[in-house]
C-alpha positions as CSV (number, residue, x, y, z in Angstrom):
1,M,36.7,-7.5,101.8
2,K,36.8,-6.6,98.2
3,T,38.6,-3.9,96.3
4,D,37.2,-1.7,93.4
5,T,39.3,0.9,91.6
6,G,38.7,3.7,89.1
7,V,35.2,4.3,90.3
8,D,33.8,7.9,90.1
9,F,31.8,9.3,93.0
10,R,30.0,12.4,94.1
11,F,28.9,12.8,97.7
12,H,26.7,15.6,99.2
13,T,27.0,16.4,102.9
14,G,26.2,19.0,105.6
15,Q,25.2,22.6,105.8
16,V,27.8,25.4,105.4
17,E,28.4,28.6,107.4
18,I,30.1,31.9,106.5
19,F,32.3,34.4,108.2
20,T,34.6,37.3,107.4
21,K,38.1,38.5,108.3
22,Q,40.2,41.5,107.6
23,D,43.7,41.4,106.0
24,E,46.7,43.5,107.0
25,L,45.4,46.4,104.9
26,G,41.9,46.3,106.5
27,N,40.2,44.7,103.5
28,E,37.3,42.4,104.3
29,M,37.8,38.8,103.2
30,R,34.9,36.3,103.0
31,F,35.1,32.7,104.1
32,L,32.9,29.6,103.9
33,R,33.2,26.6,106.2
34,G,31.4,23.3,105.8
35,V,31.5,19.5,106.3
36,A,32.4,18.0,102.9
37,S,32.0,14.3,104.1
38,D,31.9,12.1,107.2
39,D,32.2,8.4,108.1
40,K,28.5,7.8,108.7
41,I,26.7,5.0,106.9
42,D,24.3,6.2,104.3
43,R,21.0,4.6,103.4
44,H,22.7,2.6,100.6
45,G,24.9,0.8,103.2
46,E,28.1,2.7,102.3
47,R,30.5,5.0,104.2
48,F,33.9,6.6,104.0
49,S,36.7,5.2,106.0
50,K,38.9,7.4,108.3
51,N,41.7,6.8,105.8
52,A,39.6,8.1,102.9
53,L,38.6,11.2,104.9
54,A,42.2,11.9,105.9
55,R,43.4,11.6,102.3
56,M,40.7,14.0,101.1
57,A,41.7,16.5,103.8
58,E,45.3,16.3,102.7
59,T,44.3,16.8,99.0
60,A,42.1,19.8,100.0
61,K,45.0,21.5,101.7
62,A,46.8,21.7,98.4
63,N,44.8,24.9,97.4
64,L,41.8,22.9,96.2
65,T,39.3,24.9,94.1
66,L,35.7,25.4,95.1
67,F,33.2,25.2,92.2
68,G,29.5,25.9,91.9
69,D,27.2,22.9,91.2
70,H,30.1,20.7,89.8
71,F,30.6,23.0,86.7
72,H,34.3,23.0,86.3
73,S,34.8,25.8,83.8
74,W,37.1,28.7,84.8
75,E,34.1,31.1,84.8
76,N,32.5,29.0,87.6
77,T,35.3,29.0,90.2
78,L,34.2,30.5,93.6
79,G,37.2,30.2,95.9
80,R,40.2,28.1,97.2
81,A,40.7,25.9,100.2
82,V,42.8,27.4,103.0
83,E,42.1,24.9,105.8
84,A,41.1,21.2,105.8
85,A,41.0,18.5,108.5
86,V,39.1,15.6,109.9
87,N,37.4,16.7,113.2
88,P,36.8,14.5,116.3
89,Q,33.3,13.7,115.1
90,G,34.9,11.9,112.1
91,Q,33.9,14.6,109.6
92,F,36.0,16.0,106.7
93,E,35.8,19.8,107.4
94,V,37.1,22.4,105.0
95,V,37.4,26.2,104.9
96,F,37.4,28.2,101.6
97,Q,38.3,31.8,101.0
98,L,35.9,33.1,98.5
99,E,36.9,35.2,95.5
100,N,36.2,38.9,95.5
101,E,33.2,40.2,93.6
102,E,35.4,41.8,90.9
103,A,36.9,38.5,90.0
104,Q,33.6,36.5,90.4
105,P,30.3,38.4,90.2
106,K,28.4,35.3,91.5
107,I,30.0,35.8,94.9
108,R,27.6,38.7,95.7
109,Q,24.6,36.4,94.9
110,L,26.0,33.5,96.8
111,W,26.8,35.6,99.9
112,A,23.3,37.1,99.8
113,K,21.7,33.6,99.8
114,L,23.9,32.4,102.7
115,M,23.1,35.6,104.7
116,G,19.4,34.9,104.0
117,K,19.8,31.5,105.6
118,T,19.3,29.6,102.4
119,K,20.4,26.0,103.0
120,L,23.3,25.1,100.8
121,A,25.8,22.2,101.2
122,L,29.2,21.0,100.1
123,S,29.6,18.1,97.7
124,V,32.8,16.2,97.0
125,G,33.6,14.5,93.7
126,G,36.4,12.2,92.7
127,R,37.4,8.6,92.0
128,I,37.1,5.5,94.3
129,L,40.4,3.6,94.2
130,K,39.7,1.0,96.9
131,T,36.7,-0.5,98.8
132,F,36.0,-3.4,101.1
133,I,33.0,-5.0,102.8
134,E,32.5,-5.0,106.6
135,D,29.9,-6.4,108.9
136,A,28.3,-3.7,111.0
137,G,25.8,-5.3,113.5
138,G,24.6,-7.9,110.9
139,Q,24.6,-5.3,108.1
140,Q,26.9,-5.6,105.1
141,V,28.5,-2.2,104.6
142,R,30.7,-1.1,101.7
143,V,33.6,1.0,103.0
144,L,35.2,3.5,100.6
145,D,38.7,3.3,101.8
146,D,40.9,5.0,99.2
147,I,39.7,8.2,97.5
148,E,41.2,10.5,94.9
149,L,39.5,13.8,95.7
150,L,39.2,15.9,92.5
151,E,36.9,18.8,93.4
152,V,34.5,20.3,96.0
153,S,31.4,22.2,94.9
154,I,28.7,24.1,96.7
155,V,25.2,22.9,95.9
156,G,21.7,23.4,96.9
157,I,20.0,20.3,98.5
158,P,16.7,20.9,100.3
159,A,17.1,18.7,103.4
160,N,18.8,18.5,106.8
161,P,22.4,17.6,107.1
162,R,21.9,13.9,107.6
163,T,19.5,13.6,104.7
164,W,22.2,15.4,102.7
165,V,24.6,12.7,103.6
166,E,22.1,10.1,102.4
167,A,21.5,12.0,99.1
168,I,24.6,10.4,97.6
169,V,25.2,10.4,93.9
170,K,28.0,8.2,92.9
171,S,28.7,5.4,90.4
172,M,29.3,2.3,92.5
173,E,30.0,-0.7,90.3
174,E,29.3,-4.3,91.3
175,P,32.0,-6.9,90.8
176,G,32.5,-7.6,87.1
177,E,31.1,-4.3,86.0
178,K,34.4,-2.7,85.4
179,Q,34.9,-4.6,82.1
180,N,31.5,-3.5,81.1
181,R,32.3,0.1,82.0
182,E,35.5,-0.1,80.0
183,E,33.7,-1.5,77.0
184,K,31.1,1.3,77.3
185,M,34.0,3.8,77.5
186,D,35.3,2.4,74.2
187,E,31.8,2.7,72.8
188,I,31.7,6.3,74.2
189,Q,35.0,7.1,72.5
190,T,33.7,5.6,69.2
191,L,30.5,7.7,69.6
192,K,32.6,10.8,70.3
193,A,34.7,10.2,67.2
194,E,31.4,9.8,65.2
195,I,30.1,12.9,66.8
196,E,33.2,14.8,65.8
197,R,32.9,13.4,62.3
198,L,29.3,14.4,62.1
199,T,30.1,17.8,63.6
200,A,32.7,18.3,60.9
201,R,30.3,17.1,58.2
202,A,27.7,19.4,59.7
203,G,30.1,22.3,59.3
204,E,30.7,21.3,55.7
205,L,27.0,21.1,55.1
206,E,26.6,24.5,56.7
207,K,29.1,25.9,54.4
208,E,27.5,24.2,51.4
209,A,24.1,25.6,52.6
210,L,25.6,29.1,52.8
211,Q,27.0,28.7,49.3
212,V,23.6,27.4,48.1
213,T,21.8,30.3,49.8
214,T,24.3,32.8,48.2
215,E,23.7,31.2,44.8
216,R,20.0,31.2,45.4
217,N,20.0,34.9,46.3
218,R,22.1,35.6,43.2
219,L,19.7,33.7,41.0
220,K,16.8,35.4,42.8
221,D,18.4,38.8,42.0
222,Q,19.0,37.8,38.4
223,V,15.4,36.6,38.0
224,G,14.2,39.9,39.5
225,K,16.3,41.8,37.0
226,L,15.0,39.6,34.1
227,E,11.4,40.1,35.3
228,G,12.1,43.8,35.3
229,D,13.5,43.6,31.7
230,I,10.5,41.5,30.6
231,Q,8.1,44.1,32.1
232,E,9.9,46.9,30.3
233,K,9.9,44.9,27.0
234,D,6.2,44.1,27.6
235,A,5.5,47.8,28.0
236,A,7.5,48.6,24.8
237,L,5.7,45.8,23.0
238,A,2.3,47.2,24.1
239,K,3.2,50.6,22.7
240,I,4.3,49.0,19.5
241,R,1.1,47.0,19.3
242,E,-0.9,50.2,20.0
243,K,1.0,51.9,17.2
244,A,0.5,48.9,14.9
245,D,-3.2,49.0,15.6
246,G,-3.3,52.6,14.7
247,L,-1.4,51.9,11.5
248,Q,-3.7,49.1,10.7
249,A,-6.7,51.3,11.2
250,E,-5.1,53.9,8.9
251,F,-4.3,51.2,6.4
252,D,-7.9,50.0,6.5
253,R,-9.1,53.6,6.0
254,L,-6.8,54.1,3.1
255,S,-7.7,50.7,1.7
256,N,-11.4,51.5,1.9
257,A,-10.8,54.9,0.3
258,L,-8.8,53.2,-2.5
259,N,-11.6,50.7,-3.0
260,E,-14.0,53.6,-3.2
261,M,-11.7,55.4,-5.7
262,Q,-11.3,52.1,-7.7
263,A,-15.1,51.7,-7.7
264,A,-15.5,55.4,-8.9
265,Y,-12.8,54.8,-11.5
266,D,-14.4,51.6,-12.7
267,D,-17.7,53.5,-12.9
268,L,-16.1,56.3,-14.9
269,R,-14.4,53.8,-17.1
270,A,-17.7,52.1,-17.8
271,K,-19.3,55.4,-18.5
272,Y,-16.4,56.3,-20.8
273,E,-16.7,52.9,-22.6
274,Q,-20.4,53.6,-23.0
275,A,-19.8,57.2,-24.2
276,Q,-17.0,56.2,-26.6
277,P,-19.3,55.5,-29.7
278,A,-21.1,58.8,-29.1
279,V,-17.7,60.5,-28.8
280,M,-16.5,59.0,-32.1
281,A,-19.7,59.9,-33.8
282,G,-19.4,63.4,-32.5
283,K,-15.8,63.6,-33.6
284,K,-16.8,62.4,-37.1
285,Y,-19.6,64.9,-37.1
286,R,-17.3,67.7,-36.2
287,D,-14.7,66.6,-38.8
288,D,-17.5,66.7,-41.4
289,L,-18.5,70.2,-40.3
290,A,-14.8,71.3,-40.4
291,F,-14.4,69.7,-43.9
292,E,-17.5,71.5,-45.2
293,A,-16.4,74.8,-43.7
294,H,-12.9,74.3,-45.2
295,R,-14.4,73.6,-48.6
296,L,-16.7,76.6,-48.5
297,A,-13.9,78.8,-47.3
298,G,-11.8,77.6,-50.3
299,L,-14.6,78.5,-52.7
300,V,-15.0,82.0,-51.1
301,E,-11.2,82.6,-51.0
302,G,-10.6,81.0,-54.3
303,N,-7.8,78.8,-53.2
304,G,-9.5,75.5,-52.8
305,F,-8.1,73.5,-49.8
306,N,-4.7,75.0,-49.8
307,S,-5.1,77.5,-46.9
308,D,-3.4,76.3,-43.7
309,N,-4.5,79.4,-41.9
310,T,-8.1,78.5,-42.6
311,K,-7.6,74.9,-41.4
312,T,-6.0,76.1,-38.2
313,K,-8.8,78.6,-37.6
314,L,-11.4,76.0,-38.1
315,A,-9.7,73.4,-35.8
316,A,-10.0,75.9,-32.9
317,L,-13.8,76.3,-33.4
318,S,-16.5,74.3,-31.5
319,I,-19.3,72.5,-33.2
320,D,-21.7,75.4,-32.7
321,D,-19.1,77.9,-33.9
322,L,-18.5,75.7,-37.0
323,K,-22.2,75.6,-37.7
324,K,-22.2,79.4,-37.5
325,E,-19.1,79.6,-39.7
326,I,-20.7,77.3,-42.3
327,D,-23.9,79.4,-42.4
328,G,-21.8,82.5,-43.0
329,L,-19.7,80.9,-45.6
330,R,-22.8,79.7,-47.5
331,K,-24.1,83.2,-47.6
332,R,-20.9,84.5,-49.0
333,V,-20.8,81.6,-51.6
334,D,-24.3,82.5,-52.6
335,E,-23.3,86.1,-52.9
336,K,-20.2,85.2,-54.9
337,F,-22.0,82.6,-57.0
338,P,-25.6,83.7,-57.4
339,A,-26.2,81.1,-60.0
340,A,-26.0,78.2,-57.6
341,G,-27.5,75.7,-60.0
342,Q,-25.0,76.4,-62.8
343,S,-22.2,73.9,-63.2
344,I,-18.9,75.3,-62.2
345,H,-15.7,73.5,-63.3
346,A,-12.8,74.6,-61.2
347,P,-9.4,72.9,-61.8
348,F,-8.0,70.9,-58.9
349,D,-4.5,71.8,-58.1
350,G,-3.7,68.4,-56.5
351,Q,-2.0,69.8,-53.4
352,H,-4.1,67.8,-50.9
353,A,-4.2,64.5,-52.8
354,G,-3.6,62.7,-49.5
355,D,-6.9,63.8,-48.0
356,D,-9.8,61.4,-48.7
357,R,-12.3,64.1,-48.6
358,Q,-10.2,66.4,-50.8
359,A,-9.7,63.4,-53.1
360,K,-13.5,63.0,-53.4
361,V,-13.9,66.7,-54.2
362,R,-11.0,66.5,-56.7
363,D,-12.6,63.6,-58.5
364,M,-15.9,65.4,-58.6
365,L,-14.3,68.5,-60.0
366,N,-12.2,66.6,-62.6
367,E,-15.4,64.7,-63.7
368,G,-17.1,68.1,-64.2
369,A,-19.7,67.5,-61.5
370,P,-21.4,70.6,-60.2
371,L,-19.6,71.8,-57.1
372,F,-22.7,72.9,-55.2
373,Q,-25.4,70.8,-56.7
374,D,-26.8,68.7,-53.9
375,R,-23.5,68.8,-52.2
376,R,-24.0,71.3,-49.4
377,V,-24.0,69.9,-45.9
378,N,-27.0,70.7,-43.8
379,S,-25.5,72.6,-40.8
380,D,-28.3,71.1,-38.6
381,G,-26.8,67.7,-39.2
């Protein structure tokens, strides 16, 4: 005989049946009855002892909860044990009162399956506290003698009741494996701690990622705004460039016009420079005509060169008018002095001493030179 303690087990067994009852108020109550375990040897050479079955029955009487498929959350409860016993056939039999559909919606589905003859079974789970080995007709059988029943679940196992008994799922440890299991539990605790640390770190990273995403979105919005500003500035710059191109074209037009005006001015300047000698000569010719007309007028009037009115009158005349004036004055001189060849000595009053031409006439008169002898200016030039 040998003893193993602290071993977890899960044991599937026979088919279940259902029935109903009414309470004092006439409300229908639903029940489920089934064999949770027995003392038969399974194909692995193991069985429960009568002691283990009895202890499981006593545990079940203490309002044991029925779960579905060994999921132990509160949302997965299906009912509670109301009866439990070991029958004469050596089977641990238990009756559960199912929850109402308002408390557990799954009851409607479970009841429909059982009414439809779907084969479901009960499965017990707990911890093995004591085992021993017995000889059964030359076969070494491990007997599970002391059991801590933790829960009963309804499960779906596609087989007949005995194959359900043989479909056992439990963690039986060989001698010496307990220490290994404890070491593995330590490793599991370490791994759990590491998982918690990594989970916490993952949460931190998730927060950091959220912050990065927020900052990225902010920068993205800022970039979008900057791109919009750049587009507006590009449009404004395009207008400025268009205006600048127009101003440049106008400047080029004005520059060309200025160059043309400068060329015309240079041409006129050149023509002016070329015409300047002729202009000077024409001026001298006119001055000579004016002087001759002034001289003749002085002879006709008898006042020499002293008449400012005559000078002003002659200054306003053109060359052609001066020629005509000289011709007229000559006729009057000839009329006034018929003896043109006679020497006439007229005193010079000296009032126009500053005029070169008048000085020449004065000298000629003072020297007694004939005033008209070979001195008349040809009006034709």
